[in-house]
C-alpha positions in Angstrom: -172.8 -73.2 100.0 -170.7 -70.5 98.2 -167.1 -70.2 99.1 -166.2 -66.8 100.4 -162.8 -65.0 100.5 -161.2 -63.1 103.2 -163.4 -60.1 102.4 -166.5 -62.2 102.5 -167.1 -62.2 98.9 -168.4 -65.0 96.7 -166.7 -65.6 93.4 -169.5 -64.0 91.5 -169.4 -60.8 93.8 -165.7 -60.6 93.4 -165.9 -60.8 89.6 -168.7 -58.2 89.5 -166.5 -55.8 91.2 -163.3 -56.6 89.4 -162.0 -53.9 87.1 -159.1 -54.8 84.6 -158.4 -51.1 84.0 -157.0 -50.9 87.5 -154.0 -52.9 86.4 -151.5 -51.8 83.8 -151.4 -54.3 80.9 -148.9 -54.9 78.0 -149.7 -55.0 74.4 -149.0 -58.4 72.8 -147.5 -58.9 69.4 -147.1 -62.2 67.4 -143.9 -62.1 65.4 -142.8 -64.9 63.0 -139.6 -66.4 61.8 -140.8 -67.9 58.4 -138.2 -70.2 56.9 -138.0 -71.7 53.5 -135.3 -73.5 51.4 -134.6 -72.6 47.8 -132.2 -73.5 45.1 -129.1 -71.2 44.6 -128.7 -69.8 41.3 -126.2 -71.7 39.2 -124.6 -70.8 35.8 -123.6 -74.4 35.1 -126.6 -76.5 34.1 -124.5 -79.7 34.6 -124.1 -79.0 38.3 -127.0 -79.8 40.6 -128.2 -76.6 42.3 -127.2 -76.1 45.9 -129.8 -75.1 48.5 -130.1 -72.0 50.6 -132.0 -71.4 53.9 -133.9 -68.2 53.6 -136.1 -66.2 56.2 -138.9 -63.8 55.3 -138.4 -60.2 56.4 -140.4 -57.0 55.8 -139.1 -53.4 55.5 -141.0 -51.1 58.0 -143.0 -48.4 56.4 -143.9 -46.7 59.6 -142.2 -45.5 62.8 -140.5 -46.9 64.9 -137.5 -48.2 62.9 -138.8 -46.7 59.7 -137.0 -48.2 56.8 -135.4 -51.1 58.7 -136.1 -54.7 58.3 -138.2 -56.8 60.7 -139.9 -60.1 61.0 -143.5 -60.3 59.8 -146.0 -59.9 62.7 -148.5 -57.7 64.2 -150.6 -57.1 67.4 -153.0 -59.7 68.7 -156.5 -58.4 68.2 -159.5 -58.7 70.5 -160.8 -62.2 70.5 -157.7 -63.8 69.0 -155.1 -66.2 70.6 -151.5 -65.5 69.9 -151.4 -68.5 67.6 -154.5 -67.4 65.6 -152.9 -63.9 65.2 -149.6 -65.5 63.9 -151.7 -67.6 61.4 -153.5 -64.5 60.3 -150.4 -62.7 59.8 -148.7 -65.6 58.0 -151.7 -65.9 55.6 -151.6 -62.1 54.9 -147.9 -62.1 54.1 -147.5 -65.3 52.2 -150.9 -66.4 51.1 -150.5 -69.8 52.7 -152.2 -71.2 55.8 -151.7 -75.0 56.2 -148.0 -75.0 57.3 -145.9 -76.0 60.2 -146.2 -73.4 62.9 -144.8 -73.7 66.5 -144.3 -71.2 69.4 -140.7 -70.2 70.0 -140.5 -68.0 73.0 -142.1 -64.9 74.7 -139.7 -62.0 74.6 -140.8 -59.5 77.3 -137.7 -57.5 78.2 -138.5 -53.9 79.2 -137.4 -51.4 76.5 -137.6 -53.9 73.7 -140.1 -51.6 71.8 -139.8 -47.8 72.1 -143.6 -47.5 71.9 -144.1 -48.8 75.4 -144.6 -52.2 77.2 -145.0 -54.6 74.2 -144.4 -58.3 74.5 -143.6 -60.5 71.5 -144.9 -64.0 71.5 -142.8 -65.4 68.7 -143.4 -68.3 66.3 -141.5 -70.3 63.8 -143.2 -71.4 60.5 -141.7 -73.7 57.8 -143.0 -73.6 54.3 -142.1 -74.9 50.8 -141.5 -71.6 49.1 -141.8 -72.7 45.5 -145.4 -71.4 45.0 -145.5 -68.7 47.7 -146.1 -65.0 46.7 -145.0 -62.7 49.5 -146.4 -59.2 50.1 -146.0 -56.6 52.7 -148.5 -55.9 55.3 -150.1 -52.7 56.5 -147.0 -51.2 58.3 -144.4 -52.5 55.7 -143.5 -51.3 52.2 -141.6 -54.4 51.0 -141.3 -58.0 51.7 -138.4 -60.3 50.7 -136.6 -63.5 51.3 -133.1 -63.3 52.9 -130.4 -65.9 52.7 -129.5 -67.0 56.3 -126.0 -67.5 57.7 -125.5 -68.2 61.4 -122.0 -69.2 62.4 -120.3 -69.6 65.8 -117.6 -66.9 66.5 -116.5 -68.0 69.8 -117.4 -70.2 72.8 -116.6 -69.7 76.4 -117.3 -71.7 79.5 -116.8 -70.3 83.0 -117.1 -72.5 86.2 -119.3 -71.4 89.0 -119.4 -72.9 92.5 -122.2 -75.3 91.7 -122.2 -75.2 87.9 -121.1 -73.3 84.9 -122.0 -70.5 82.4 -121.6 -71.2 78.7 -121.5 -68.4 76.3 -121.9 -68.8 72.5 -121.2 -65.7 70.4 -122.7 -66.1 66.8 -122.7 -64.0 63.8 -125.9 -63.6 61.9 -125.7 -62.6 58.3 -128.9 -62.0 56.2 -128.5 -61.3 52.5 -130.7 -60.2 49.7 -128.9 -59.3 46.7 -126.5 -56.4 47.4 -128.4 -55.9 50.7 -126.6 -57.3 53.8 -128.0 -57.2 57.5 -125.7 -58.3 60.2 -125.8 -58.8 64.0 -123.8 -60.5 66.7 -125.9 -62.5 69.1 -124.8 -64.3 72.2 -126.7 -67.3 73.8 -125.8 -67.5 77.5 -126.8 -70.6 79.3 -126.5 -71.0 83.1 -126.3 -74.5 84.4 -126.4 -75.2 88.2 -127.3 -78.1 90.4 -130.9 -77.2 90.7 -131.8 -75.4 87.4 -130.8 -74.5 83.8 -131.7 -71.2 82.2 -130.9 -69.5 78.9 -131.0 -66.1 77.5 -130.0 -64.1 74.3 -128.2 -60.8 74.0 -127.6 -58.7 71.0 -124.1 -57.2 70.9 -124.2 -55.5 67.5 -126.9 -55.0 65.0 -127.0 -53.3 61.6 -130.4 -53.0 59.9 -132.7 -55.2 61.9 -135.6 -53.5 63.9 -136.5 -54.1 67.5 -134.9 -57.2 69.1 -135.6 -59.3 66.1 -132.0 -60.4 65.8 -132.6 -62.2 69.0 -135.8 -63.8 67.8 -134.1 -65.0 64.6 -131.2 -66.5 66.5 -133.6 -68.4 68.8 -135.6 -69.7 65.7 -132.4 -71.0 64.1 -131.2 -72.7 67.2 -134.7 -74.4 67.5 -134.7 -75.4 63.8 -131.2 -76.9 64.1 -132.0 -78.8 67.2 -135.2 -80.2 66.0 -133.7 -81.3 62.7 -131.3 -83.4 64.7 -133.8 -85.6 66.3 -137.2 -85.1 64.6 -138.6 -85.1 61.0 -139.3 -81.3 61.1 -137.1 -80.8 58.0 -139.8 -82.4 55.8 -142.0 -79.3 56.2 -139.6 -77.5 54.0 -139.9 -80.1 51.3 -142.2 -80.4 48.3 -144.4 -83.5 48.1 -141.9 -85.4 45.9 -138.1 -85.0 46.2 -134.8 -86.8 45.6 -132.8 -88.1 48.5 -130.0 -85.7 47.3 -132.3 -82.7 47.7 -133.4 -83.9 51.2 -129.8 -84.2 52.3 -129.0 -80.8 50.9 -131.9 -79.3 53.1 -130.6 -81.0 56.3 -127.0 -79.7 55.4 -128.2 -76.0 55.0 -130.2 -76.2 58.3 -127.4 -77.8 60.2 -124.6 -75.8 58.4 -122.5 -78.9 57.8 -121.8 -81.6 55.3 -123.3 -85.1 56.0 -122.0 -88.5 54.8 -124.3 -89.8 52.2 -124.5 -93.4 53.4 -125.0 -92.5 57.1 -127.7 -89.8 56.2 -129.7 -92.3 54.0 -129.6 -95.0 56.7 -130.8 -92.5 59.3 -133.8 -91.3 57.2 -134.6 -94.6 55.4 -137.7 -95.1 57.7 -139.0 -91.6 57.0 -139.3 -91.9 53.2 -140.8 -94.2 50.6 -140.0 -94.6 47.0 -142.4 -93.6 44.3 -142.7 -94.5 40.6 -141.6 -91.0 39.5 -138.3 -89.6 38.4 -136.9 -86.2 38.3 -135.9 -84.9 34.9 -133.0 -82.5 35.1 -131.1 -81.2 32.2 -127.6 -82.6 32.1 -128.2 -85.3 34.7 -129.5 -88.8 34.8 -133.1 -89.1 36.0 -133.2 -89.5 39.8 -135.8 -91.5 41.7 -138.4 -89.4 43.6 -139.5 -90.1 47.1 -142.1 -88.9 49.4 -142.6 -88.6 53.1 -143.6 -92.0 54.7 -146.5 -91.6 57.2 -146.9 -95.2 57.9 -143.5 -96.0 59.3 -142.7 -93.0 61.5 -141.1 -93.8 64.9 
């Protein structure tokens, strides 16, 4: 016997009469924060190169925000999931496909896009950028890697009757040569006896399109958080690396120096020695390591 609703309709009858056009629907975009770590240019060949965290941006070649810089991304096409759209855009922008990709957050605030009701399902991708050739997509005229700086400006905590509100104001600086993009982004977390919620707000913005400063801030916070308790940083490494290079990657992600001995103890179960050595001019050969798949916790 078919179940019938309050109007006496079976599910088949209900679906036959259902018209999606009767309801307003948003467009959905998949935007990506694509990170890599590169060597900083050094004039002194005797000094080991330091590392820099970089993010891929594209300069918009069409309205809205013509000429401003934005995260790579695009609209989800018919028959795609948001993840398949993100992977398509990643492949089109960088030429790589098999990389770490994870969903960040869905940004759906009204007015975030002047074209209308457009939601952004954002993703974070981590790639080894040594052999990646970036190119601009259809609505962009240039793509480039920007050095990332994300520093705390001030912290404030206000008590509520049954909890507190914590506000963290951060300065985002993105640099490519003589070009600098800046924004101030605040992460506001409300903690009560029954729930915890968090939101981002942009207080100043110079050169970034849409609400992408917010998405970048969210991605940096996610990357730093996961680097503290997972092996996610290995997705930014080549197949073979020195322990010093690995420590440098963790330090640029976390934006702090780490004690060598403590760091090596912490990651000892995540790496294994190889028979290869790094040959670097002006330095003694260093043992190369690789990620250990057999001893992961």
